[in-house]
C-alpha positions in Angstrom: 111.0 94.2 122.7 112.0 93.8 119.1 110.8 97.4 119.2 113.0 98.4 122.4 116.2 96.5 120.6 115.1 98.6 117.4 114.8 101.5 118.7 118.2 101.2 120.8 120.4 99.7 117.5 118.7 103.0 116.2 119.9 105.2 119.1 123.5 103.7 118.4 124.3 103.9 115.7 123.4 107.8 114.9 126.1 108.1 118.1 128.0 106.2 116.0 127.8 108.2 113.0 128.5 111.4 114.4 131.8 110.2 116.2 135.0 110.8 115.7 135.5 107.6 115.2 133.0 107.2 112.3 134.4 110.3 110.7 138.1 108.7 110.9 136.7 105.9 109.6 135.1 107.8 106.3 138.3 109.3 106.3 140.4 107.1 105.8 138.7 105.1 103.3 138.9 107.6 101.1 142.4 107.8 101.5 143.0 103.9 101.0 140.6 104.9 97.6 143.2 107.7 97.0 145.6 105.2 97.2 144.0 102.3 94.6 143.4 104.6 92.1 147.3 106.4 92.2 148.9 102.9 92.0 146.1 102.1 88.9 147.6 105.1 87.4 151.4 103.7 87.6 150.5 99.9 87.0 149.1 101.5 83.7 151.9 104.3 82.3 154.0 101.3 83.1 152.1 99.2 81.1 151.3 101.9 78.0 155.5 102.8 78.3 155.9 99.4 77.9 153.3 98.8 75.0 151.9 95.9 77.1 148.2 97.4 76.8 145.0 95.6 75.7 144.0 96.0 72.1 141.4 98.0 71.6 138.0 96.0 69.6 136.1 98.1 67.3 133.1 99.2 69.5 135.8 101.0 71.6 137.2 102.7 69.4 134.7 103.7 68.0 133.1 104.3 71.5 136.4 107.4 72.0 136.4 108.5 68.7 132.1 109.6 69.3 133.0 110.6 72.9 136.1 112.6 71.5 134.1 114.2 69.3 131.2 115.0 71.6 133.8 116.4 74.0 135.7 118.5 71.2 135.0 122.0 73.2 136.6 119.9 76.4 139.6 121.6 77.1 141.7 117.6 77.1 143.9 117.2 75.2 142.6 115.7 71.5 143.4 110.9 72.3 142.4 111.8 75.9 138.8 110.1 74.8 141.5 107.4 73.0 143.8 107.2 77.1 140.3 106.9 79.0 139.3 103.8 76.8 142.8 102.3 77.4 142.3 102.9 81.2 138.9 101.1 80.9 140.0 98.4 79.5 142.9 97.8 81.5 141.4 98.4 84.7 138.6 95.7 83.8 141.4 93.9 82.6 143.1 93.8 86.0 139.5 93.1 87.9 138.1 90.2 85.7 138.2 86.8 87.8 140.4 84.4 85.8 140.0 80.7 84.5 142.4 78.7 86.4 142.2 76.2 83.2 143.5 79.3 80.6 146.7 79.4 82.3 148.3 83.0 83.1 146.3 86.7 81.7 148.0 87.9 79.5 148.6 91.6 80.0 
């Protein structure tokens, strides 16, 4: 009986994979992810222009410099690895859980 149910579930899963609803669901999730990236980019640019980005520690600065030295042949601007490190730290600060005893986050 369990094998029969497993076969039916597998068949149903295969049918659902090939339906327009499944494709629409995948498309919708990609659109939402893109919107989240746009919002994150806007928040980052706003925080950057207001001078509210978290400071990078020595290890993060050294990593950015290393990435810059390795990728010197890339077409990116000279400060791109440092900005990327700032964006990474900014995104991490948004999604890290806060301890309620610490008070509001200073981002």
